[in-house]
N, C-alpha and C positions, 0 to 999 in steps of 0.2 A: 389493422391488416388481420385477417381471420388467420388462426394458428393451424387451420387445415391446408392451407396454400403453401406449397413449397416452392420456394424461388432459389434461383442459383444466379450468383451475382458476381461479375469480374470486379476486382477492388483496386484496380490499378490507379483510379483518381483519388480512393480514399484511402487505402493504406499503401505502404512503400514495404518492400523486402530487403532485409540485408542478410547476405549469405556470408557466414563466417567457418572457415575450415583450415586445417593444418594441423600437426601433430600437438601443439601446444593450445588449440583453440577452446577445449574445455578448461585448462588449467588457468588460461588467461582471463577467459569470462567470468570464470568462477569467482575471480577476485575482484570484479567489477559489478556484478548485479546483485540484487537484492534476494534471489531465489536460488536453492541448491540444484547445480546443473549434474552433480554427481549422481543424483538419484533418478535422472530423467532416462527412459529406456528409448531406443530407437522408435520414431513414430509418434511417440507422446509427446505431449506439451504442457506449458506451464506459463501462467502469469509472472513477470517479472518486470524490474525497473532499473533505471540507470540514475544517479543521484551526483550533485556535488558533495563535497565534502561536509557541507552544511546540512545535508539532508534534503534539499531541494530537488526534487524530480526534473530531470533534463527530458526524459522521456519514459513512457512505459511502453510494454510490447509483450506479444504473445510469441514465446520460444518454441519451435517444433525441432525435434532432434532427427537427423538422418545418419545413422551411423556415428562417425566422429565429427561430424559438421552439424551446424546449428542455422537455424533461419529464424530471422525476428521479423514480425509483422508489427508495424507501428505507423502512427500518423505520417503520410506521405511526405509532408514538408520538413521532418524531423530526420528523415533517413540519412541524407548527406552529412547533416550535422553530427549525429551520433557516430557515423563513420569515422569522420575527421578527427573526432574527439577520442575514440579508442585508438585509432592509430597514433596518436600522439603518445600514448601510455603503452604502446606495444614494445618498446626497447627491442630486445634480442628475442621475444618470444616469436616461434615459428608459426604464425597464422597469417591467413589472408582474410581481409574484410572489404566486401564489394558489394554493390548493387546487385540485387537478383534479376531485377529486369534489364533489358527486355528479354532475355534468354529464357526466364521462368515467369509465371504467372501465379496470381493468388486469387483463389475463388472461395466464396461463401456458398454454402447450401444450408438452407434453414425451413424450419416448419415440421409441424406434427408429421411423423412418418418418415422423416427423412432417411433414417438409418436403413429402413426397408427398400426405399426407392434406390438409394447408393447401392445396396447389394443387388438389385435386380438390375440397374443400368450398368454398374461396372463389375458385376461379377465378384464381389469381394462381402467377406464378413465384416461388416460395419461395426465400428467400435461402439459399445454400448453404455459405458461410464465416461464422465468429463474427464478430460485430460488424456484419455487412453486413444491410441491411433495405430495406423500400419503404414508401411512402406511397401508398396506394389506398383508394379510397372511404370517406375520414376515418378511415382506419386506419393506424396505424403499426405494422409488423410487422418485428421484427427478431430476428436469430438471437443467441443468448448464445454468448459464446465458452467454452463449457463443454468441457474436455477430455474424450473419450470418451462424451460424451451429446449428444443433440439437443433442443435445448429453445430456445423463442421467448418473447418477451414480446410483448403485443398491447395497444395504448392504442386506444379507439374510444369513440364516443359512448355513454353509458349507456341511450340508448332503442333501441340495436343489439344489446344482450347477449343477450337471449332469441332472436333470430332467428339470430346467430352461433352460439350454443350450441347451437340445434336442428341446424345445418348441420354442426357438428363431431361430434355424436352420431349424425347419419344416417350419416356417412363412416367410423364405427366407433370414434371416441374417447369414453372415458367420463368423468363427472364425477370430479373428484378434491377433495380437502380441503386447506387451508392447511397441515396437518401433512403431507400428501403432498409438498407441494412443497417444504416446509423440509428435509425429509429428502433430497430430491433434490438441493438445494443443498448440503447437508452432505456428501453424498457426492462432489459436484463440488468441494469445497473451497472454496466461496464463502460466507463469512460477513458477516453483516450486524450493524453496531453500533446497539444499542437504548439506551432510555433507562437501563439498568442497565449499559451499558458505555462510554458516552459520555465523552470526554476522558480515557481511561484506556490507550489504546495509539496508537501511531504507524503511518501506513500500510503500512509495509513489515512491521509485526508481524501483520498481517491478510492477509500475501502479496499486497497490492496490486500490488506490482512485478513479482511472477510472473504476475499476472492482466491485466497490461497497463494498470493505473489509475494511473499515474504517468509523466509525461513531464518527463525532467531536463534539457530543452533549452529549455521554455517560459519565459517572463517570470516574475516575482515574483508568489507568492501566500502568504498566511498559513502559518507554518511550514515554508515552502520551505528555509530554512537547514538545520534540524534534520532533514528527510527528506534533503538533499543529503548532509549529513554522514555520516548512516548508511549511504548509498550509497557514497560514494567513498573514506571514511576506514574502511570495515570495522567500524563502532559497533554494528551490529546483534545482538543476543544472543538475542532472542525471535522466534518465528514461529509461524504457525498449523497445528496438528495435528488430525487426525481422530481421536477417541477413542470407545472403548464402555464402556457402563456397565451393571450389572445393574439398576440403580435410577435413579429420576428425576433430572435434572439441570437446573439454572436458568441464565439468563444471568447473569453477574457472579459465580457460584459460584467460590470459591477453590480452587485446586489444590495437592498437596502432593508433596513425593518423599521417598523413604525417607532420603536423606542429607541433606536441609535441614532436617529437623524441623518446628518450628513456622513456619520461614520459608516464605511462599506463593512457588510458582515459576510461577504464571500463574492464568488464570481461564477459565471456560466463556464461548462468545460466543453459540452458538444450540444447542439441543437439541432433539431429536424422539424419539417413540417408533419403534421399529425393528419392523416385522412379522415379522421372522426371531427377535426376543426381545430383551428389553432396550431400551437406548435408545442413540441416537447422538449425537454432538455435535461441534462445532469448538471448539477451546480455544487461546488464545495461551499457549505455554510457553517456558520456559527451555530452548534447545536443549541445554545441556550437561547436563540432567538426565533426559532423555527416556528414556533407557535404564534407569532405575531403577523401582522400583516406584511406581505414582503412586496417589494418592487426592484423591477430592474431598470439600470440606466440612470436612474437619480432617485431621490426620496420621495419625489411626487411621480415617479415613471410607470411603466407599465406593472399593472397589478399581476401578481402571480400565485398560483394555486400549488398546494404540496400534493403530491401524489405518492403511491405506495410502492415499495421496491420488493422484489421477491425474496428479499433476506434481510434478517434482522441488523439494525445498526448497533454497534456497540455502546455508543453515548445513550442512545434512546433506551436500551435495555437496562444501562445502569441507572437512569434517570426513574423508570418506571418501578425498579427494584427498590 
């Protein structure tokens, strides 16, 4: 897809919304997530994750702040699971955890020149740096911290979707599909944990440290010890790579290498059709084996190619050094 094309995409089938609000919302969530909510200004956003005590990610999400409330955008099939789990640990904390839909909707707008288009269509000063945002006319508009790409997440009342869509279209944007958005996220190197991959990788293996989704100076949260150990003691062996396949791939599908035989070296996180041909995906792989022939599904399965990400990977940099 040409970066000159600006698309607006309703994400109701791709991502779910969680709305967390109440006087104790910040304090409670600060003790559960991998990133630092205290430093998050209203309208701004950050990547974060929620893990088990053993450091395995239950889900990752993009958090946007609206005053004292927080919105989490995450894989659609994980939203109810995360709400239920957080409620179990809420105890006496004064906060509510609810699905954002159907009262609210999540939009993505992306492509070169999106900031200017949003300014023209919505009459706002669009954020110019990643994770920065504004709250305006019941909308939260936040620029994603994507390398080499211009992309925004917009949370708005569902009653305004048609009007906003019409304004974006009149300004020159075209409607996109959920698969368009997933492909753009894959090219940006941003994976989303879903039901097929929950509790299977730690945050750094999904490149969340590179993407700014982990704060190592904040207080305790579930899995913090494992996450910190991987960071400070150099225990990380796996990281997320972008791959290409001539055949469809599915989340959770195992990946094999020539040298390791029947022992899996990783798994697919997200995949989407590529208009240029074949399929694109993000996969968590054992860094020591990425230079070998890679196959999906079985040791003699679909051959895979390794593609570039728009940011450096820690284990690759260490190996080159």
